[in-house]
C-alpha positions in Angstrom: 13.0 164.6 141.3 16.5 166.1 141.2 17.6 163.7 143.9 16.3 160.7 141.8 18.4 161.9 138.8 21.5 162.2 141.0 21.1 158.6 142.1 20.6 157.3 138.6 23.7 159.2 137.3 25.8 157.8 140.2 24.6 154.2 139.4 25.5 154.6 135.7 29.1 155.8 136.6 29.7 152.9 139.0 28.4 150.4 136.5 30.6 151.7 133.6 33.6 149.3 133.0 35.2 151.0 130.1 37.8 152.9 132.3 38.8 149.6 134.0 40.2 148.1 130.8 42.7 150.9 130.4 43.6 150.8 134.1 44.1 147.0 134.0 46.2 147.3 130.8 48.3 150.0 132.3 48.8 148.0 135.5 49.8 144.8 133.5 52.1 146.7 131.0 55.0 146.9 133.5 55.4 143.1 134.3 54.9 142.2 130.7 57.7 144.6 129.7 59.9 143.3 132.4 59.3 139.7 131.4 60.1 140.3 127.7 63.0 142.6 128.4 64.3 140.2 131.1 64.4 137.4 128.6 66.7 139.6 126.4 68.9 140.3 129.4 69.1 136.6 130.3 69.9 135.7 126.7 72.8 138.2 126.9 74.0 136.7 130.1 74.0 133.2 128.5 76.1 134.6 125.6 78.5 136.1 128.1 78.7 132.8 129.9 79.6 131.0 126.7 82.3 133.5 125.8 83.6 133.3 129.4 83.9 129.5 129.1 85.9 129.8 125.9 88.2 132.5 127.4 88.8 130.5 130.6 89.4 127.3 128.6 92.1 129.1 126.5 93.6 130.6 129.7 93.8 127.2 131.4 95.5 125.6 128.3 97.9 128.5 128.2 98.9 128.1 131.8 99.0 124.4 131.5 101.6 124.3 128.7 104.0 126.2 130.9 105.8 124.5 133.7 107.3 125.8 137.0 105.2 129.0 137.0 104.8 131.1 140.1 101.2 131.9 141.1 101.6 135.5 140.0 103.0 134.5 136.6 100.2 132.0 136.1 97.6 134.6 136.8 99.3 137.1 134.4 99.2 134.5 131.6 95.6 133.7 132.3 94.6 137.3 132.3 96.4 137.9 129.0 94.6 135.1 127.3 91.2 136.1 128.8 91.7 139.6 127.6 92.5 138.3 124.1 89.5 135.9 124.0 87.1 138.2 125.9 88.0 141.7 124.8 86.4 144.8 126.3 83.9 145.2 123.5 82.2 141.9 124.5 79.2 141.9 126.9 80.1 142.3 130.5 83.3 142.5 132.4 85.4 139.5 133.6 86.2 139.7 137.3 87.5 137.6 140.2 89.9 135.5 138.1 91.8 132.9 140.1 94.3 130.2 139.0 95.0 127.1 141.0 97.9 124.7 140.1 97.8 121.2 141.7 101.2 119.6 141.4 100.0 116.3 142.7 97.3 115.7 140.1 99.1 117.9 137.5 96.0 120.0 136.9 95.4 123.7 136.3 92.0 125.3 137.3 91.0 128.7 136.2 87.9 130.3 137.7 86.2 133.6 136.8 83.0 135.6 136.6 81.4 137.9 134.0 79.3 140.8 135.3 76.7 141.8 132.7 74.7 145.1 133.0 71.0 144.6 132.4 68.7 146.7 130.4 65.1 146.0 131.4 65.6 144.1 134.7 67.1 147.3 136.0 63.6 148.6 136.3 63.0 145.9 138.9 66.2 146.7 140.8 68.3 144.1 139.1 71.2 146.1 137.7 73.6 143.2 136.9 73.6 139.5 136.2 76.8 137.6 137.2 77.7 134.4 135.5 80.4 132.0 136.6 82.7 129.4 134.9 85.5 127.1 135.9 87.9 125.4 133.5 90.3 122.6 134.4 93.0 121.0 132.3 95.2 118.1 133.0 98.4 117.1 131.4 98.5 113.6 129.9 101.4 111.5 131.3 102.3 109.9 128.0 105.6 110.4 126.2 105.8 111.9 122.7 107.6 111.2 119.5 107.1 113.9 116.9 108.5 114.2 113.4 108.0 117.5 111.4 107.9 116.9 107.6 108.4 120.5 106.3 108.3 121.9 102.8 111.7 123.5 101.9 111.0 124.2 98.3 111.9 127.3 96.3 108.4 128.8 96.7 109.1 128.9 100.5 111.8 131.5 100.0 112.1 134.8 101.8 109.7 135.6 104.6 107.9 132.3 104.3 110.9 130.1 105.3 111.6 132.6 108.1 108.0 132.2 109.3 108.3 128.4 109.1 111.5 128.4 111.1 109.9 130.6 113.8 106.8 128.6 114.1 108.6 125.2 114.2 110.9 126.6 116.9 107.8 127.7 118.8 106.4 124.2 118.7 109.7 122.7 119.8 110.0 125.2 122.7 106.5 124.5 124.0 106.8 120.7 123.8 110.2 120.5 125.5 109.2 122.9 128.2 106.0 121.0 128.9 107.9 117.7 129.3 107.8 116.3 132.9 111.1 114.4 132.5 114.1 114.5 130.2 113.4 112.0 127.5 109.6 112.3 127.6 109.7 114.3 124.3 111.7 113.4 121.2 111.5 115.4 118.0 112.8 114.6 114.5 112.9 116.8 111.3 112.5 115.9 107.6 113.0 118.9 105.3 111.8 117.9 101.8 111.8 119.2 98.3 112.3 117.1 95.1 114.4 114.7 97.2 115.2 114.1 100.9 118.7 114.3 102.4 119.7 111.5 104.9 123.1 113.0 105.6 126.6 112.3 104.2 127.6 110.5 107.4 125.8 107.5 106.0 127.9 107.2 102.8 128.1 103.6 101.7 126.4 102.1 104.8 124.8 98.8 104.0 121.3 100.1 103.6 122.5 102.6 101.0 123.4 99.7 98.7 127.2 100.0 98.2 127.2 96.9 96.0 124.5 98.1 93.6 122.1 95.3 94.2 119.1 97.5 93.6 117.8 97.7 90.0 117.5 101.4 90.4 121.2 102.1 90.0 121.7 103.8 86.6 118.3 102.7 85.4 118.7 105.6 82.9 121.7 103.7 81.4 120.0 100.3 81.3 121.4 99.3 84.7 124.2 97.2 83.3 127.1 97.8 80.9 129.4 95.5 79.0 133.1 95.8 79.9 135.8 94.3 77.8 139.0 93.3 79.6 142.1 92.4 77.5 145.4 90.8 78.4 148.5 90.1 76.4 150.0 92.0 73.5 149.5 92.1 69.8 146.5 91.8 67.7 146.5 88.0 67.2 144.5 85.7 69.3 145.8 82.5 70.7 149.1 81.6 72.3 151.1 84.7 73.0 148.4 86.9 71.5 146.0 89.3 73.0 143.1 87.9 74.9 139.9 89.8 75.6 136.8 88.9 77.6 133.5 90.8 77.8 131.7 91.0 81.2 128.4 92.5 82.0 128.5 94.5 85.2 125.9 96.5 87.1 126.4 100.3 87.1 126.9 101.7 90.7 126.1 105.2 91.6 128.8 105.2 94.2 131.4 104.3 91.5 130.2 107.2 89.3 130.6 109.6 92.2 134.2 108.3 92.7 135.0 108.7 89.0 133.9 112.3 88.7 136.2 114.8 90.3 134.9 117.5 92.6 131.4 116.0 92.7 131.0 114.1 96.0 127.6 112.7 97.1 125.7 115.4 99.0 123.4 113.0 101.0 120.2 112.7 99.0 118.5 109.4 98.1 116.1 108.2 95.4 112.6 107.0 96.2 112.3 103.3 96.4 109.9 101.6 93.9 106.2 101.5 95.1 105.0 100.4 97.5 108.3 100.7 99.3 108.5 104.4 98.4 106.1 105.5 101.1 106.4 102.8 103.8 108.9 101.7 106.4 109.6 98.2 105.2 113.2 97.7 106.5 115.9 97.6 103.9 117.3 94.1 103.3 120.1 92.8 101.2 117.9 89.7 100.6 115.3 92.0 98.9 117.3 94.5 96.8 114.2 96.6 96.0 114.1 97.6 99.7 117.6 99.1 99.7 118.1 102.8 99.2 120.0 104.2 96.3 122.2 107.4 96.5 120.8 110.1 94.3 123.0 110.7 91.2 121.8 113.0 88.5 123.3 111.8 85.2 124.8 113.9 82.5 122.2 114.5 79.9 122.8 114.3 76.1 124.5 117.1 74.3 121.6 117.0 71.8 118.0 117.9 72.4 118.3 120.9 74.6 118.5 119.0 77.9 119.0 121.2 81.0 121.5 119.1 82.9 124.2 118.6 80.2 127.4 119.0 82.1 129.9 116.7 80.2 130.8 116.1 76.6 129.1 112.8 75.4 132.2 111.9 73.5 130.2 109.8 71.0 127.5 110.3 68.4 124.2 108.6 68.2 120.8 109.1 69.9 119.8 109.8 73.5 120.1 106.2 74.6 123.6 105.7 73.3 124.8 109.0 74.8 123.3 108.3 78.2 124.9 104.8 78.3 128.4 106.1 77.5 129.7 105.8 81.0 133.3 106.3 80.0 132.7 110.1 79.9 132.5 110.1 83.8 136.0 108.6 84.3 138.2 111.4 85.5 135.8 114.1 84.4 135.5 117.4 86.3 132.2 119.1 87.1 130.5 120.9 90.0 128.7 119.1 92.9 125.5 120.8 91.9 125.4 119.0 88.6 125.7 115.4 89.9 123.5 116.3 92.9 120.9 118.3 91.0 117.6 118.3 92.9 119.4 117.5 96.1 118.6 120.9 97.7 117.6 120.3 101.3 119.4 120.1 104.6 119.7 116.6 106.2 117.1 114.7 108.1 117.4 114.9 111.9 116.5 111.6 113.6 114.4 111.6 116.8 116.3 113.3 119.5 115.8 114.6 123.1 118.4 117.3 122.4 116.5 120.5 122.0 119.5 122.5 120.8 120.1 119.9 118.0 116.6 120.2 116.6 116.5 124.0 116.9 119.8 124.2 115.0 118.4 121.9 112.3 115.3 124.1 112.0 117.5 127.2 111.8 119.6 125.6 109.0 116.5 125.0 106.8 116.6 126.8 103.4 114.3 127.1 100.4 115.1 125.5 97.0 113.7 123.0 94.6 110.3 121.5 93.7 107.7 119.7 95.7 107.5 116.0 96.4 105.2 115.5 99.4 105.0 111.7 99.4 108.7 111.3 99.5 108.8 113.6 102.6 106.0 111.6 104.3 107.8 108.3 103.6 110.9 109.5 105.3 108.8 111.0 108.2 107.4 107.5 108.8 111.0 106.0 108.7 112.3 108.6 111.2 109.5 107.7 113.7 109.7 104.0 113.0 111.6 101.6 115.3 113.1 99.9 112.3 116.1 100.6 110.0 117.4 102.9 108.6 116.6 105.0 111.7 116.0 103.1 114.9 115.3 105.8 117.4 111.5 105.3 117.5 109.9 103.0 120.1 107.6 100.1 119.1 104.2 101.1 117.7 102.8 98.7 120.4 104.1 101.0 123.2 100.8 102.5 124.5 102.7 105.0 126.7 104.0 106.9 123.6 102.1 109.2 121.3 103.6 109.1 117.8 102.7 112.2 115.7 103.7 113.8 112.4 103.2 117.4 111.3 103.2 117.8 107.5 103.4 121.3 106.0 103.4 122.3 102.3 103.0 125.6 100.6 102.1 124.3 97.1 101.2 121.5 94.8 103.2 118.3 94.1 105.5 118.9 91.1 107.4 116.6 88.8 108.7 118.7 85.9 107.6 117.1 82.7 109.7 117.8 79.5 109.0 117.3 75.9 112.1 115.0 75.5 112.7 111.3 75.2 113.2 111.2 79.0 109.8 113.0 79.6 111.0 114.8 82.8 113.8 116.2 84.8 115.7 113.6 86.9 114.3 113.6 90.5 113.6 111.2 93.3 111.5 108.9 91.1 114.1 109.1 88.3 112.9 110.0 84.8 109.2 109.8 84.0 110.1 107.5 81.1 111.2 104.9 83.7 107.6 104.7 84.9 108.4 104.4 88.6 105.2 106.4 89.5 103.1 104.0 87.4 102.7 106.5 84.5 104.9 107.4 81.6 104.1 111.0 80.6 105.7 114.3 79.8 102.6 116.1 81.2 103.3 118.0 84.4 99.7 117.7 85.3 99.6 113.9 84.9 102.9 113.4 86.8 101.7 115.7 89.6 98.4 113.8 89.9 100.4 110.6 90.3 102.4 112.3 93.1 99.0 113.3 94.7 98.0 109.6 94.6 101.2 108.6 96.3 100.6 111.4 98.9 97.2 110.0 99.7 98.7 106.5 100.0 101.5 107.8 102.2 99.0 109.5 104.6 96.8 106.4 104.8 99.8 104.3 105.6 101.0 106.6 108.4 97.6 106.7 109.9 97.3 102.9 109.7 100.3 102.7 112.0 98.5 104.8 114.6 100.5 108.0 113.9 98.6 111.1 114.7 98.9 113.2 111.5 98.5 117.0 111.5 98.6 118.8 108.2 99.1 122.5 107.3 98.8 124.3 104.1 100.6 127.6 104.1 99.4 130.3 101.6 98.1 127.6 99.3 95.7 128.8 96.6 94.8 125.4 95.1 91.6 124.0 96.5 92.6 120.5 95.4 95.8 120.6 97.4 93.9 121.9 100.4 91.5 119.0 100.1 94.3 116.6 99.7 96.0 117.8 102.9 92.7 118.0 104.8 92.0 114.3 103.9 95.6 113.5 104.9 95.1 114.5 108.5 94.0 112.0 111.1 90.9 114.1 111.5 89.6 117.2 109.7 90.1 119.2 113.0 93.8 118.4 112.7 94.1 120.2 109.4 95.1 123.9 109.4 94.9 126.2 106.4 97.3 129.2 107.1 96.9 132.1 104.7 99.3 134.3 106.7 102.4 134.2 108.9 100.2 134.9 111.9 97.9 132.0 111.0 100.9 129.7 110.6 102.1 130.5 114.1 98.6 130.0 115.5 98.5 126.6 113.8 101.7 125.4 115.3 100.7 126.7 118.7 97.4 124.9 118.5 99.2 121.7 117.6 101.5 122.2 120.5 98.6 122.6 122.8 97.1 119.3 121.5 100.4 117.5 121.6 101.1 118.3 125.2 98.3 115.9 126.0 96.2 118.6 127.6 92.5 117.8 127.8 89.6 119.6 129.3 88.4 117.5 132.2 85.3 119.6 133.0 
């Protein structure tokens, strides 16, 4: 009986499966945990691989823009950029970095590994996952023509103009040092404010209209004046009497500069009438509207509170009569600032292979005046163009040359509207009342919007020529100006908003990297 109960109890124990469920679960828990934890470890390794790729790409570009490096120097540069782009706080540790420079193919290859400590896979004896990456860059063999169109207005004063000089010099240094041959890189400079300065060495050259053929000469005085010339003596007319003839002549800005003592032309020019204001249509005597007119800021009337009143009008009457009294200039004395008001920038530097020349021009830049972006862009196009007035640029059809333009501004377009009969200060587009911008208004907002429209047209024109346009806004608060400059660039990726000095330098450095023709080949 007792033996029978023992066998029955043993049979029930062996047939009981409840304990197996717990055992099976316990046995399966470890691989399930390893699989889920391993997925996390693998995800971390892929993140590390992505960051490693970015760091090695940056390192390869940095080595590539420098020429004549020893292997040790190349490795030092690569490690510095890897450390900056893959800092110690990131997952894993970068090891086994190598740099190879192939002078035959002009390529730079940077290889490296990232060793990532695992969390759960360590339970299976896998303590690390090592990911690999290789970046290769190759210099393009095209030549480069670059013009920098840089804001030199008053708001750029102090540390901002110093930062601009430093960043522009950095771009210049990188591009010239990356050149394979002397002459492969040519750089020009267009400092702009309310006007652009072409340099006094061009005084009275044919394209600066020495004969006053352009209708823009003294537009503020009606363009022409009547001059009476008398011969003979006495008051009677006829035989032996006094004879007088009246002749209508066109006023010439050059003559006005000659008449006023101590007030020589300082090199600035007025904007041509649209559409010539923003394009590179060559100047032609046969088409006077294409000629350039020396900038001459007229003496404004003694009445009405005008800001550039520097001579006695010598007559009564209204604003028009006082402006048109040109006799007051003959033998008058005034300062060069008055007749050259709004001519505040250093001269344009045409395209040159002379690094020292362009660096000196950058160093000379100063900050003064208001902002006229389209006028700067127009002269940027003329500097890089093969046609007059500057002829240093190669043909646009030359496929071996990259033509590029960097445009920087720190603020909105400005044409200073005034509640006077003239509606504005006298600047590159003359007085607002003359309507050269297509509007007649004393509203600063309306005039600035018109300049924005010309800026958009200038950028579209430059891009239509195949010029690669980079744009930079430097500490600009206006979203509309940022949008304007973003749309101005050849591509949104070629626009850089720089809220700080450091960001500005980074922008110029990134442009330098792009312009050296470096491209990731794999």
